[in-house]
C-alpha positions as CSV (number, residue, x, y, z in Angstrom):
1,M,5.4,-33.2,-106.2
2,S,7.2,-36.3,-107.5
3,R,10.0,-38.4,-106.0
4,I,13.4,-37.1,-106.6
5,S,16.1,-39.0,-108.5
6,P,19.8,-38.4,-109.0
7,E,19.1,-37.7,-112.7
8,V,16.6,-35.0,-111.8
9,I,19.0,-33.4,-109.4
10,A,21.7,-33.5,-112.1
11,T,19.4,-32.0,-114.7
12,L,18.3,-29.2,-112.4
13,F,21.9,-28.5,-111.4
14,D,23.1,-28.4,-115.0
15,R,20.2,-26.2,-116.0
16,H,20.3,-23.7,-113.0
17,A,23.5,-23.8,-111.0
18,A,25.4,-21.2,-112.9
19,A,22.5,-18.7,-112.9
20,L,21.9,-19.4,-109.3
21,E,25.5,-18.6,-108.4
22,L,25.2,-15.3,-110.3
23,F,22.0,-14.6,-108.5
24,A,23.6,-15.3,-105.1
25,A,26.7,-13.2,-105.9
26,Q,24.5,-10.1,-105.4
27,W,24.7,-10.7,-101.6
28,I,27.8,-12.8,-100.9
29,S,31.3,-13.5,-102.2
30,T,30.9,-17.3,-101.9
31,P,27.8,-18.0,-104.0
32,A,28.7,-21.6,-104.8
33,D,28.4,-22.6,-101.2
34,V,24.8,-21.3,-101.0
35,V,23.9,-23.0,-104.3
36,Q,25.3,-26.2,-103.1
37,E,23.4,-26.0,-99.8
38,A,20.2,-25.3,-101.8
39,F,20.7,-28.5,-103.8
40,L,21.4,-30.4,-100.6
41,Q,18.1,-29.1,-99.1
42,L,16.3,-30.3,-102.3
43,V,17.8,-33.7,-101.9
44,R,16.9,-33.8,-98.2
45,Q,13.3,-32.9,-98.8
46,G,13.1,-36.0,-101.1
47,R,10.6,-34.6,-103.5
48,V,10.8,-32.2,-106.4
49,P,8.7,-29.1,-105.8
50,D,6.0,-28.2,-108.3
51,R,8.1,-25.3,-109.6
52,P,11.7,-26.4,-108.9
53,A,13.4,-23.4,-110.5
54,A,11.4,-20.9,-108.4
55,W,12.0,-23.1,-105.3
56,L,15.7,-23.1,-105.9
57,Y,15.9,-19.3,-106.4
58,R,14.0,-18.8,-103.2
59,V,16.2,-21.1,-101.2
60,V,19.4,-19.5,-102.7
61,R,18.1,-16.0,-102.0
62,N,17.3,-16.8,-98.4
63,G,20.6,-18.6,-97.9
64,A,22.6,-15.8,-99.5
65,I,20.8,-13.1,-97.4
66,S,21.3,-15.2,-94.2
67,A,25.0,-15.7,-95.1
68,Q,25.4,-11.9,-95.7
69,R,23.8,-11.2,-92.3
70,R,26.2,-13.7,-90.6
71,N,29.2,-12.2,-92.3
72,A,28.1,-8.6,-91.4
73,R,27.5,-9.7,-87.7
74,R,30.9,-11.5,-87.6
75,H,32.6,-8.4,-89.0
76,R,30.9,-6.1,-86.4
77,N,31.9,-8.5,-83.6
78,E,35.5,-8.6,-84.9
79,Q,35.6,-4.8,-85.1
80,A,34.2,-4.4,-81.6
81,A,36.8,-6.9,-80.3
82,I,39.6,-4.9,-82.0
83,G,38.2,-1.7,-80.6
84,Q,38.0,-3.2,-77.1
85,A,41.6,-4.4,-77.4
86,R,42.7,-1.0,-78.6
87,L,41.0,0.7,-75.7
88,R,42.5,-1.7,-73.2
89,L,46.0,-1.1,-74.7
90,E,45.6,2.6,-74.6
91,A,44.3,2.5,-71.1
92,E,47.4,0.6,-70.1
93,G,49.5,3.4,-71.5
94,E,50.8,1.4,-74.5
95,S,50.9,2.8,-78.0
96,P,47.9,1.6,-79.9
97,I,48.3,-0.8,-82.8
98,D,46.8,-0.1,-86.2
99,A,43.8,-2.5,-86.3
100,E,44.1,-3.3,-90.0
101,L,47.9,-4.0,-89.7
102,A,47.2,-6.2,-86.6
103,A,44.5,-8.1,-88.4
104,R,46.7,-8.8,-91.4
105,A,49.6,-9.8,-89.2
106,L,47.3,-12.2,-87.3
107,E,45.9,-13.7,-90.6
108,A,49.5,-14.3,-91.7
109,L,50.2,-16.6,-88.8
110,A,50.1,-20.3,-89.3
111,D,46.7,-21.7,-88.3
112,E,48.0,-23.5,-85.2
113,K,49.6,-20.4,-83.9
114,R,46.7,-18.1,-84.7
115,E,44.2,-20.3,-82.9
116,V,46.4,-20.3,-79.8
117,V,46.7,-16.5,-79.8
118,I,42.9,-16.0,-80.4
119,A,42.0,-18.5,-77.7
120,R,44.5,-16.9,-75.3
121,I,43.9,-13.2,-75.8
122,W,40.3,-13.0,-76.9
123,G,39.0,-16.2,-75.3
124,G,40.9,-15.8,-72.1
125,L,41.8,-19.5,-72.0
126,T,44.7,-20.9,-70.0
127,F,47.5,-22.8,-71.8
128,E,46.1,-26.0,-70.3
129,E,42.6,-25.2,-71.7
130,I,44.1,-24.4,-75.1
131,G,46.0,-27.7,-75.0
132,E,42.8,-29.6,-74.3
133,C,41.0,-27.8,-77.1
134,A,43.8,-28.3,-79.7
135,A,44.8,-31.8,-78.5
136,I,48.3,-30.7,-77.6
137,S,50.2,-30.3,-74.3
138,S,50.0,-27.0,-72.4
139,S,53.7,-26.5,-72.9
140,E,53.2,-26.9,-76.7
141,A,50.4,-24.4,-76.5
142,H,52.7,-22.0,-74.7
143,R,55.5,-22.5,-77.2
144,R,53.1,-21.8,-80.1
145,Y,51.8,-18.7,-78.3
146,E,55.3,-17.4,-77.7
147,A,56.3,-18.0,-81.3
148,A,53.2,-16.3,-82.5
149,L,53.9,-13.3,-80.3
150,A,57.4,-13.1,-81.6
151,S,56.2,-13.0,-85.1
152,L,53.5,-10.4,-84.3
153,R,56.1,-8.2,-82.5
154,Q,58.3,-8.3,-85.6
155,K,55.5,-7.6,-88.1
156,L,54.0,-4.9,-85.9
157,G,57.2,-3.3,-84.8
158,V,56.4,-3.4,-81.1
159,T,58.1,-4.8,-78.1
160,W,55.4,-4.7,-75.4
161,L,53.4,-7.7,-76.6
162,T,55.3,-9.9,-74.1
163,K,53.7,-8.1,-71.2
164,T,50.4,-10.0,-71.8
165,A,52.1,-13.2,-72.7
166,T,53.1,-14.3,-69.2
167,T,50.3,-12.9,-67.0
168,K,48.1,-16.0,-66.7
169,R,48.9,-19.6,-67.2
């Protein structure tokens, strides 16, 4: 192994990055992120491996497979949370919401409103706790929550979302 220089990194990147992205795309939809991380690992290690191309492919493969597993685990957890919410709503006698429609409506919210809804409904945080987390007042957290619920009610065509909005401060 020899010491690594910026020129060596640039040469390796120019020579292999495009093919590495194509290679990583087998597993994930964001292959550039994995390739970038592989080159960062190479820089951190401080030395060029004996066979740098093989090393890069191994690191990209491992990173892509790990990212794929994380994405699959996150998707399973999201689906389980949606299922639990649907069961809870059905148990309370409310009409169930289509999970896909609800997910799209939630994604359409502005980031600051979506984070409050998620922290409140799935995280169970109070408005005071949400305010601390988001560096806003508890009343601003409540305003964002109410505005988000109004938007969700309109998009989902339901009126009962307000029942959970005021149960716990």
